[in-house]
N, C-alpha and C positions, 0 to 999 in steps of 0.2 A: 931138600929142597918144601920147608913146614907144611903146612894144611891152614892156615884161617878164614877166619869169616870177616873176611869186609866189603866191601865191595869198588876195592879201590882196585886202575886195571893194571896196574902195573904189577907184573906177574911176580919179580923178586924179593925187592921191596916193599908188600902192600902194609897199609897202615892201619896201628894199633883199633883194637874197637872203640878203643879208647879218645881216641883222634878229633874226630867229629864234635866232642862236650869241649874237649881243648881247646876246640878253635869256636863255636859257641859260647865261652867261657864259663861256664860251672864250673869247671873247677879250680877258679877263682873264687868263687860265690862259695861251691862248699867249704872251702879255708875260710872263710871273712864268717862260717860261722858260728862257731866253736869261741870266736872272739867278741859274736855278734851276744852268744850267752851268759859271758864272762862278766859282760857291761851292767854296771846298776842301773835297774830298772827304778823313777823312783815312786814311790807307794801312792801320793797321790796321785788322781789325775790336775792335768795343767788349765789355768787358769782361762783360755781359750774356751770350756768344755762348758757347757752348762745346761743340766740339768734336769727335765720338767718335768716333775709329777702330777697328772690328773686328779683335778679333788677329788672326783668321782671311790679316787683311794681313801683318798682322809675322810670321806663319809661313808665310806665301812669299814674304815680298820679306829676312825672316834666318833661316831652317832653321835650331834650338834643335845639328843634327847637325852644324851647320860653325865655330858657336861652339864651343870646349873648355868656355869661361869663362861665367857668368849674368854675369857685369859687363861682360867685350867685347862681348856681343850690348849691354847695357841703353846699351853709349858709340855703340853703333854706330847707335844707333833712336833721340838722339839725334843727332849728326850729321846723321841722315837729317833731323828736324823743324826741324832747325837751317839746314842747306841751303834746305832747304822753304820756311821761312817767310820766308828774303831775300826771296825770291824777287822 
């Protein structure tokens, strides 16, 4: 008789080690992981996400005293965001 490391009360036909994970459903989940990884992910975040950047970041990154005009500062901020998004 084979000696197995299991907690089964049946001496002759004890359950294999992986049977508990089969009953819990982990074998099916492990089979779904490769299919999930092959699925193409969208590059951009979905439309329901709204990213907020604090004003303190823009004040440090683009100080108002370095830009004579408010429009120049806004253009620099937009250019910075376009470069960050395209990465």
